[in-house]
DRENTORKOL-3810 file (N, C-alpha, C; in nm, 4 decimals):
REM DRENTORKOL-3810
@n.u->-0.7180; n.v->-0.2874; n.w->2.1022; ca.u->-0.7120; ca.v->-0.1884; ca.w->1.9983; c.u->-0.6066; c.v->-0.1327; c.w->2.0284
@n.u->-0.4927; n.v->-0.0972; n.w->1.9754; ca.u->-0.4260; ca.v->0.0180; ca.w->2.0016; c.u->-0.4261; c.v->0.1517; c.w->2.0550
@n.u->-0.3930; n.v->0.2178; n.w->2.1250; ca.u->-0.4499; ca.v->0.3763; ca.w->2.1928; c.u->-0.4397; c.v->0.4303; c.w->2.0837
@n.u->-0.4784; n.v->0.5349; n.w->2.0592; ca.u->-0.4950; ca.v->0.6537; ca.w->1.9771; c.u->-0.3740; c.v->0.7297; c.w->1.9854
@n.u->-0.2512; n.v->0.7367; n.w->2.1483; ca.u->-0.1677; ca.v->0.8270; ca.w->2.1835; c.u->-0.0488; c.v->0.6974; c.w->2.1015
@n.u->-0.0512; n.v->0.6468; n.w->2.0848; ca.u->0.0294; ca.v->0.5506; ca.w->1.9859; c.u->0.0266; c.v->0.4601; c.w->1.8470
@n.u->-0.0688; n.v->0.5682; n.w->1.7855; ca.u->-0.0709; ca.v->0.5361; ca.w->1.6638; c.u->0.0182; c.v->0.6633; c.w->1.5617
@n.u->0.0725; n.v->0.6413; n.w->1.4395; ca.u->0.1340; ca.v->0.7154; ca.w->1.3745; c.u->0.0317; c.v->0.8107; c.w->1.2856
@n.u->0.0495; n.v->0.9022; n.w->1.3240; ca.u->-0.0705; ca.v->0.9609; ca.w->1.1614; c.u->0.0329; c.v->0.9945; c.w->1.0675
@n.u->0.0126; n.v->0.9756; n.w->0.9298; ca.u->0.0616; ca.v->0.9558; ca.w->0.8462; c.u->0.0406; c.v->1.0125; c.w->0.7572
@n.u->-0.0478; n.v->1.1449; n.w->0.7781; ca.u->-0.0838; ca.v->1.2370; ca.w->0.6900; c.u->0.0300; c.v->1.3923; c.w->0.7504
@n.u->0.0212; n.v->1.3768; n.w->0.8523; ca.u->0.2131; ca.v->1.4731; ca.w->0.8653; c.u->0.3247; c.v->1.4290; c.w->0.7717
@n.u->0.3684; n.v->1.5257; n.w->0.7174; ca.u->0.4706; ca.v->1.5202; ca.w->0.6659; c.u->0.5888; c.v->1.4848; c.w->0.7499
@n.u->0.5963; n.v->1.4976; n.w->0.8616; ca.u->0.7456; ca.v->1.3910; ca.w->0.9095; c.u->0.6868; c.v->1.2948; c.w->0.9330
@n.u->0.5857; n.v->1.2450; n.w->0.9617; ca.u->0.5735; ca.v->1.0888; ca.w->0.9940; c.u->0.5913; c.v->1.0165; c.w->0.8694
@n.u->0.5146; n.v->1.0483; n.w->0.7486; ca.u->0.5080; ca.v->1.0067; ca.w->0.6041; c.u->0.6119; c.v->0.9976; c.w->0.5352
@n.u->0.7543; n.v->1.0915; n.w->0.6159; ca.u->0.8933; ca.v->1.0803; ca.w->0.5005; c.u->0.9431; c.v->0.9685; c.w->0.5989
@n.u->0.8477; n.v->0.8358; n.w->0.6623; ca.u->0.9086; ca.v->0.7188; ca.w->0.7146; c.u->0.9639; c.v->0.6345; c.w->0.5909
@n.u->0.8722; n.v->0.6550; n.w->0.4396; ca.u->0.8573; ca.v->0.6142; ca.w->0.3307; c.u->1.0021; c.v->0.6150; c.w->0.2332
@n.u->1.0629; n.v->0.7799; n.w->0.2371; ca.u->1.1232; ca.v->0.7624; ca.w->0.1872; c.u->1.2668; c.v->0.7345; c.w->0.1920
@n.u->1.3423; n.v->0.7055; n.w->0.0862; ca.u->1.4899; ca.v->0.6250; ca.w->0.1036; c.u->1.5143; c.v->0.6519; c.w->0.1635
@n.u->1.6473; n.v->0.5861; n.w->0.2218; ca.u->1.7311; ca.v->0.5837; ca.w->0.3874; c.u->1.6790; c.v->0.6688; c.w->0.4657
@n.u->1.5687; n.v->0.7131; n.w->0.5088; ca.u->1.5129; ca.v->0.7616; ca.w->0.6209; c.u->1.4969; c.v->0.6476; c.w->0.7024
@n.u->1.4793; n.v->0.4859; n.w->0.6772; ca.u->1.4055; ca.v->0.4266; ca.w->0.7940; c.u->1.4676; c.v->0.2675; c.w->0.7590
@n.u->1.4354; n.v->0.1669; n.w->0.8567; ca.u->1.4817; ca.v->0.0166; ca.w->0.8145; c.u->1.3510; c.v->-0.0360; c.w->0.7577
@n.u->1.4228; n.v->-0.0882; n.w->0.6406; ca.u->1.3441; ca.v->-0.1920; ca.w->0.6099; c.u->1.3286; c.v->-0.3238; c.w->0.6160
@n.u->1.2225; n.v->-0.3962; n.w->0.6935; ca.u->1.2195; ca.v->-0.5756; ca.w->0.7413; c.u->1.0955; c.v->-0.6305; c.w->0.6421
@n.u->1.1375; n.v->-0.7318; n.w->0.6073; ca.u->1.0722; ca.v->-0.8300; ca.w->0.5322; c.u->0.9854; c.v->-0.9835; c.w->0.5219
@n.u->0.9035; n.v->-0.9780; n.w->0.5328; ca.u->0.7946; ca.v->-1.1203; ca.w->0.5960; c.u->0.8070; c.v->-1.1712; c.w->0.4584
@n.u->0.7082; n.v->-1.2761; n.w->0.4759; ca.u->0.6444; ca.v->-1.3003; ca.w->0.3292; c.u->0.5022; c.v->-1.2723; c.w->0.2631
@n.u->0.4347; n.v->-1.1846; n.w->0.4180; ca.u->0.3099; ca.v->-1.1137; ca.w->0.4238; c.u->0.3129; c.v->-0.9875; c.w->0.4337
@n.u->0.4563; n.v->-0.9303; n.w->0.5231; ca.u->0.4402; ca.v->-0.8223; ca.w->0.5335; c.u->0.5932; c.v->-0.7242; c.w->0.4896
@n.u->0.5715; n.v->-0.5877; n.w->0.4989; ca.u->0.6910; ca.v->-0.4682; ca.w->0.4840; c.u->0.6572; c.v->-0.4180; c.w->0.6283
@n.u->0.7533; n.v->-0.3913; n.w->0.6751; ca.u->0.8154; ca.v->-0.3362; ca.w->0.7939; c.u->0.8901; c.v->-0.1749; c.w->0.7649
@n.u->0.8840; n.v->-0.0482; n.w->0.7731; ca.u->0.9584; ca.v->0.0133; ca.w->0.8027; c.u->0.9386; c.v->0.1122; c.w->0.9444
@n.u->1.1016; n.v->0.0909; n.w->0.9827; ca.u->1.0907; ca.v->0.1106; ca.w->1.1068; c.u->1.2003; c.v->0.2343; c.w->1.1241
@n.u->1.1968; n.v->0.3610; n.w->1.2004; ca.u->1.2838; ca.v->0.4198; ca.w->1.2438; c.u->1.2477; c.v->0.4602; c.w->1.3742
@n.u->1.3611; n.v->0.5449; n.w->1.4357; ca.u->1.3774; ca.v->0.5316; ca.w->1.6047; c.u->1.2776; c.v->0.7464; c.w->1.5800
@n.u->1.2368; n.v->0.7160; n.w->1.7012; ca.u->1.1786; ca.v->0.8640; ca.w->1.7359; c.u->1.2089; c.v->0.9312; c.w->1.8652
@n.u->1.1575; n.v->1.0322; n.w->1.9588; ca.u->1.2173; ca.v->1.0903; ca.w->2.0350; c.u->1.1212; c.v->1.0525; c.w->2.1682
@n.u->1.0237; n.v->1.0338; n.w->2.1548; ca.u->0.9039; ca.v->0.9844; ca.w->2.2603; c.u->0.8857; c.v->0.8079; c.w->2.2754
@n.u->0.7675; n.v->0.7751; n.w->2.2135; ca.u->0.7737; ca.v->0.6107; ca.w->2.2504; c.u->0.7404; c.v->0.5313; c.w->2.1313
@n.u->0.6872; n.v->0.4672; n.w->2.1489; ca.u->0.6332; ca.v->0.3854; ca.w->2.0370; c.u->0.4871; c.v->0.4232; c.w->1.9706
@n.u->0.5234; n.v->0.4667; n.w->1.8403; ca.u->0.3969; ca.v->0.5443; ca.w->1.7425; c.u->0.3900; c.v->0.4093; c.w->1.6218
@n.u->0.2922; n.v->0.3276; n.w->1.6042; ca.u->0.2462; ca.v->0.2462; ca.w->1.4765; c.u->0.1563; c.v->0.2469; c.w->1.4077
@n.u->0.1481; n.v->0.2032; n.w->1.2723; ca.u->0.0535; ca.v->0.2388; ca.w->1.1828; c.u->0.0023; c.v->0.1219; c.w->1.0860
@n.u->-0.0867; n.v->0.0365; n.w->1.0700; ca.u->-0.0945; ca.v->-0.0882; ca.w->1.0018; c.u->-0.1997; c.v->-0.0114; c.w->0.8911
@n.u->-0.0832; n.v->-0.0392; n.w->0.7552; ca.u->-0.1584; ca.v->-0.0461; ca.w->0.6457; c.u->-0.2192; c.v->-0.1695; c.w->0.5450
@n.u->-0.3028; n.v->-0.1715; n.w->0.4810; ca.u->-0.3558; ca.v->-0.2085; ca.w->0.3838; c.u->-0.4089; c.v->-0.1560; c.w->0.2629
@n.u->-0.3214; n.v->-0.1962; n.w->0.1290; ca.u->-0.3216; ca.v->-0.1331; ca.w->0.0118; c.u->-0.4499; c.v->-0.1801; c.w->-0.0419
@n.u->-0.5065; n.v->-0.0508; n.w->-0.0829; ca.u->-0.6202; ca.v->-0.0751; ca.w->-0.1818; c.u->-0.5925; c.v->-0.2113; c.w->-0.3168
@n.u->-0.4799; n.v->-0.1980; n.w->-0.3383; ca.u->-0.4313; ca.v->-0.2817; ca.w->-0.4934; c.u->-0.4716; c.v->-0.4102; c.w->-0.4446
@n.u->-0.4603; n.v->-0.4196; n.w->-0.2822; ca.u->-0.4548; ca.v->-0.5909; ca.w->-0.1860; c.u->-0.5610; c.v->-0.6442; c.w->-0.2329
@n.u->-0.6679; n.v->-0.5195; n.w->-0.1634; ca.u->-0.8164; ca.v->-0.5627; ca.w->-0.1018; c.u->-0.8891; c.v->-0.4997; c.w->-0.1581
@n.u->-1.0042; n.v->-0.5101; n.w->-0.2751; ca.u->-1.1202; ca.v->-0.3771; ca.w->-0.3177; c.u->-1.1679; c.v->-0.3380; c.w->-0.2192
@n.u->-1.2330; n.v->-0.3957; n.w->-0.1329; ca.u->-1.3305; ca.v->-0.3360; ca.w->-0.0279; c.u->-1.2982; c.v->-0.2855; c.w->0.0538
@n.u->-1.3378; n.v->-0.1776; n.w->0.0939; ca.u->-1.3180; ca.v->-0.0973; ca.w->0.2058; c.u->-1.3445; c.v->-0.1673; c.w->0.3498
@n.u->-1.4441; n.v->-0.2928; n.w->0.3584; ca.u->-1.4957; ca.v->-0.3087; ca.w->0.4994; c.u->-1.4088; c.v->-0.3900; c.w->0.4820
@n.u->-1.3624; n.v->-0.4858; n.w->0.3836; ca.u->-1.2237; ca.v->-0.5877; ca.w->0.4297; c.u->-1.1544; c.v->-0.5542; c.w->0.4533
@n.u->-1.0985; n.v->-0.4087; n.w->0.4286; ca.u->-0.9416; ca.v->-0.3826; ca.w->0.4456; c.u->-0.9717; c.v->-0.3525; c.w->0.6077
@n.u->-1.0516; n.v->-0.2685; n.w->0.6016; ca.u->-1.0757; ca.v->-0.2021; ca.w->0.7632; c.u->-1.0471; c.v->-0.3413; c.w->0.8620
@n.u->-1.1601; n.v->-0.4797; n.w->0.7976; ca.u->-1.1248; ca.v->-0.5889; ca.w->0.8812; c.u->-0.9978; c.v->-0.6257; c.w->0.9252
@n.u->-0.8707; n.v->-0.6593; n.w->0.7963; ca.u->-0.7930; ca.v->-0.6697; ca.w->0.7964; c.u->-0.6244; c.v->-0.5713; c.w->0.8946
@n.u->-0.7086; n.v->-0.4349; n.w->0.8690; ca.u->-0.6450; ca.v->-0.3709; ca.w->0.9275; c.u->-0.6182; c.v->-0.3699; c.w->1.0858
@n.u->-0.7714; n.v->-0.3634; n.w->1.1398; ca.u->-0.7907; ca.v->-0.3820; ca.w->1.2425; c.u->-0.7214; c.v->-0.5071; c.w->1.3335
@n.u->-0.7431; n.v->-0.6599; n.w->1.2333; ca.u->-0.7002; ca.v->-0.7574; ca.w->1.2858; c.u->-0.5213; c.v->-0.7573; c.w->1.2981
@n.u->-0.4533; n.v->-0.6676; n.w->1.1909; ca.u->-0.3290; ca.v->-0.6397; ca.w->1.1949; c.u->-0.2942; c.v->-0.5660; c.w->1.3529
@n.u->-0.3868; n.v->-0.4617; n.w->1.3613; ca.u->-0.3390; ca.v->-0.4167; ca.w->1.5328; c.u->-0.3852; c.v->-0.4866; c.w->1.6387
@n.u->-0.4435; n.v->-0.5770; n.w->1.6237; ca.u->-0.4939; ca.v->-0.6714; ca.w->1.7026; c.u->-0.3801; c.v->-0.7285; c.w->1.7595
@n.u->-0.3172; n.v->-0.7688; n.w->1.6031; ca.u->-0.1823; ca.v->-0.8661; ca.w->1.6714; c.u->-0.0668; c.v->-0.7756; c.w->1.7244
@n.u->-0.0536; n.v->-0.6718; n.w->1.6990; ca.u->0.0662; ca.v->-0.5923; ca.w->1.7236; c.u->0.0280; c.v->-0.5482; c.w->1.8718
@n.u->-0.1029; n.v->-0.5386; n.w->1.9250; ca.u->-0.1365; ca.v->-0.5559; ca.w->2.0955; c.u->-0.0673; c.v->-0.6597; c.w->2.1778
@n.u->-0.1185; n.v->-0.7755; n.w->2.0748; ca.u->-0.0792; ca.v->-0.8693; ca.w->2.1236; c.u->0.0400; c.v->-0.8927; c.w->2.1353
@n.u->0.1403; n.v->-0.8839; n.w->2.0767; ca.u->0.2728; ca.v->-0.8639; ca.w->2.0868; c.u->0.3232; c.v->-0.7503; c.w->2.2002
@n.u->0.2555; n.v->-0.6693; n.w->2.2196; ca.u->0.3273; ca.v->-0.5607; ca.w->2.3065; c.u->0.2904; c.v->-0.5822; c.w->2.4450
@n.u->0.1914; n.v->-0.6742; n.w->2.4309; ca.u->0.1227; ca.v->-0.7325; ca.w->2.5595; c.u->0.2267; c.v->-0.8964; c.w->2.6124
@n.u->0.2720; n.v->-0.9445; n.w->2.4744; ca.u->0.3357; ca.v->-1.0397; ca.w->2.5359; c.u->0.5021; c.v->-1.0269; c.w->2.5905
@n.u->0.4736; n.v->-0.8779; n.w->2.5811; ca.u->0.6511; ca.v->-0.8300; ca.w->2.5924; c.u->0.7482; c.v->-0.8564; c.w->2.4892
@n.u->0.6711; n.v->-0.8596; n.w->2.3258; ca.u->0.8044; ca.v->-0.8522; ca.w->2.2435; c.u->0.8303; c.v->-0.7411; c.w->2.1817
@n.u->0.7469; n.v->-0.6199; n.w->2.2133; ca.u->0.7537; ca.v->-0.4463; ca.w->2.1841; c.u->0.7339; c.v->-0.4186; c.w->2.3044
@n.u->0.7836; n.v->-0.3161; n.w->2.3567; ca.u->0.7581; ca.v->-0.2510; ca.w->2.4584; c.u->0.6593; c.v->-0.0906; c.w->2.4009
@n.u->0.5801; n.v->-0.1138; n.w->2.4812; ca.u->0.5116; ca.v->0.0853; ca.w->2.4377; c.u->0.6349; c.v->0.1903; c.w->2.4424
@n.u->0.7463; n.v->0.1545; n.w->2.5557; ca.u->0.8604; ca.v->0.2178; ca.w->2.5926; c.u->0.9660; c.v->0.2808; c.w->2.4575
@n.u->0.9434; n.v->0.1901; n.w->2.3485; ca.u->1.0778; ca.v->0.1847; ca.w->2.2757; c.u->1.0373; c.v->0.2907; c.w->2.1862
@n.u->1.1353; n.v->0.3791; n.w->2.1764; ca.u->1.1222; ca.v->0.4854; ca.w->2.1192; c.u->1.1499; c.v->0.5095; c.w->1.9397
@n.u->1.0297; n.v->0.4270; n.w->1.8793; ca.u->1.0233; ca.v->0.3983; ca.w->1.7458; c.u->0.8986; c.v->0.4073; c.w->1.6486
@n.u->0.9349; n.v->0.4581; n.w->1.5621; ca.u->0.8072; ca.v->0.4787; ca.w->1.4611; c.u->0.8066; c.v->0.3394; c.w->1.3857
@n.u->0.7003; n.v->0.2621; n.w->1.3820; ca.u->0.6821; ca.v->0.1043; ca.w->1.2727; c.u->0.6020; c.v->0.1544; c.w->1.1585
@n.u->0.5696; n.v->0.1659; n.w->1.0884; ca.u->0.5140; ca.v->0.0805; ca.w->0.9695; c.u->0.4596; c.v->-0.0383; c.w->0.9215
@n.u->0.3880; n.v->-0.0891; n.w->0.9716; ca.u->0.3292; ca.v->-0.2476; ca.w->0.8729; c.u->0.2415; c.v->-0.2450; c.w->0.7677
@n.u->0.2784; n.v->-0.2385; n.w->0.6607; ca.u->0.2445; ca.v->-0.2657; ca.w->0.5396; c.u->0.1894; c.v->-0.4130; c.w->0.4738
@n.u->0.0670; n.v->-0.4326; n.w->0.4293; ca.u->0.0434; ca.v->-0.6027; ca.w->0.3877; c.u->0.0294; c.v->-0.5913; c.w->0.2619
@n.u->0.1217; n.v->-0.7064; n.w->0.2567; ca.u->0.1731; ca.v->-0.7155; ca.w->0.0696; c.u->0.0510; c.v->-0.7456; c.w->-0.0114
@n.u->0.0784; n.v->-0.7078; n.w->-0.1119; ca.u->-0.0943; ca.v->-0.7450; ca.w->-0.2358; c.u->-0.1085; c.v->-0.8812; c.w->-0.2086
@n.u->0.0043; n.v->-1.0030; n.w->-0.1898; ca.u->-0.0345; ca.v->-1.1549; ca.w->-0.2764; c.u->-0.0211; c.v->-1.1914; c.w->-0.0618
@n.u->-0.1417; n.v->-1.2385; n.w->0.0352; ca.u->-0.1682; ca.v->-1.2516; ca.w->0.1334; c.u->-0.2736; c.v->-1.3944; c.w->0.1134
@n.u->-0.2565; n.v->-1.4824; n.w->0.2349; ca.u->-0.3477; ca.v->-1.5679; ca.w->0.2388; c.u->-0.4598; c.v->-1.5195; c.w->0.3658
@n.u->-0.5869; n.v->-1.6067; n.w->0.3197; ca.u->-0.6736; ca.v->-1.5543; ca.w->0.4196; c.u->-0.7229; c.v->-1.6308; c.w->0.5338
@n.u->-0.5758; n.v->-1.7123; n.w->0.5152; ca.u->-0.5877; ca.v->-1.7536; ca.w->0.6664; c.u->-0.5323; c.v->-1.6828; c.w->0.8105
@n.u->-0.6049; n.v->-1.7163; n.w->0.8709; ca.u->-0.5478; ca.v->-1.6011; ca.w->0.9973; c.u->-0.4195; c.v->-1.6175; c.w->1.0489
@n.u->-0.4273; n.v->-1.7729; n.w->1.0876; ca.u->-0.3117; ca.v->-1.8332; ca.w->1.1243; c.u->-0.2027; c.v->-1.8575; c.w->1.1047
@n.u->-0.1991; n.v->-1.8182; n.w->0.9199; ca.u->-0.0877; ca.v->-1.7756; ca.w->0.8420; c.u->-0.0500; c.v->-1.6454; c.w->0.8718
@n.u->-0.0925; n.v->-1.5901; n.w->0.8531; ca.u->-0.1035; ca.v->-1.4000; ca.w->0.9212; c.u->0.0043; c.v->-1.4015; c.w->1.0241
@n.u->-0.0890; n.v->-1.4617; n.w->1.1621; ca.u->-0.0423; ca.v->-1.4511; ca.w->1.2856; c.u->0.0886; c.v->-1.5363; c.w->1.2674
@n.u->0.1417; n.v->-1.6239; n.w->1.1976; ca.u->0.2457; ca.v->-1.6821; ca.w->1.2417; c.u->0.3735; c.v->-1.5442; c.w->1.2128
@n.u->0.3094; n.v->-1.5576; n.w->1.0481; ca.u->0.4372; ca.v->-1.4312; ca.w->1.0032; c.u->0.4373; c.v->-1.3223; c.w->1.0245
@n.u->0.3388; n.v->-1.2540; n.w->1.0936; ca.u->0.3216; ca.v->-1.1224; ca.w->1.1958; c.u->0.4211; c.v->-1.1587; c.w->1.3371
@n.u->0.4256; n.v->-1.2829; n.w->1.3635; ca.u->0.5061; ca.v->-1.3122; ca.w->1.4486; c.u->0.6778; c.v->-1.2966; c.w->1.4569
@n.u->0.6979; n.v->-1.3484; n.w->1.3035; ca.u->0.8512; ca.v->-1.3988; ca.w->1.2712; c.u->0.8596; c.v->-1.2335; c.w->1.2290
@n.u->0.7598; n.v->-1.1672; n.w->1.1837; ca.u->0.8497; ca.v->-1.0290; ca.w->1.1211; c.u->0.9024; c.v->-0.9734; c.w->1.2912
@n.u->0.7974; n.v->-0.9611; n.w->1.3903; ca.u->0.8297; ca.v->-0.8992; ca.w->1.4790; c.u->0.9515; c.v->-0.9591; c.w->1.5536
@n.u->0.9932; n.v->-1.0289; n.w->1.5624; ca.u->1.1286; ca.v->-1.0932; ca.w->1.5860; c.u->1.2382; c.v->-1.0712; c.w->1.5015
@n.u->1.1824; n.v->-1.0274; n.w->1.3424; ca.u->1.3132; ca.v->-0.9277; ca.w->1.2756; c.u->1.3269; c.v->-0.8497; c.w->1.3913
@n.u->1.2417; n.v->-0.7844; n.w->1.3748; ca.u->1.2586; ca.v->-0.6115; ca.w->1.4221; c.u->1.3098; c.v->-0.6036; c.w->1.5562
@n.u->1.3180; n.v->-0.7211; n.w->1.6184; ca.u->1.3517; ca.v->-0.6993; ca.w->1.7516; c.u->1.4877; c.v->-0.7239; c.w->1.7684
END
């Protein structure tokens, strides 16, 4: 799992401004939306699963943990570096398959777009 120092705390106002218009770059894939902006320190990432997409909190947490594991896997495979000076928020879209292999494939394509 991604370490806590690399998690982006979206409850802080300076971090939640990533969603404001013209404050970040937006990358879109079939099942994910990524918001990206530069920062001064190191990689800070957050993965979100909206309540509109998944009703049950336990299932939302399961999918969010899966997304964090995919992100960590891409860090270990040197697709993304922890030393990149970026804030990254990845949001799951409303319509997505329950097949993990499709989600993983789409996640990898999103990371390649970001790179």
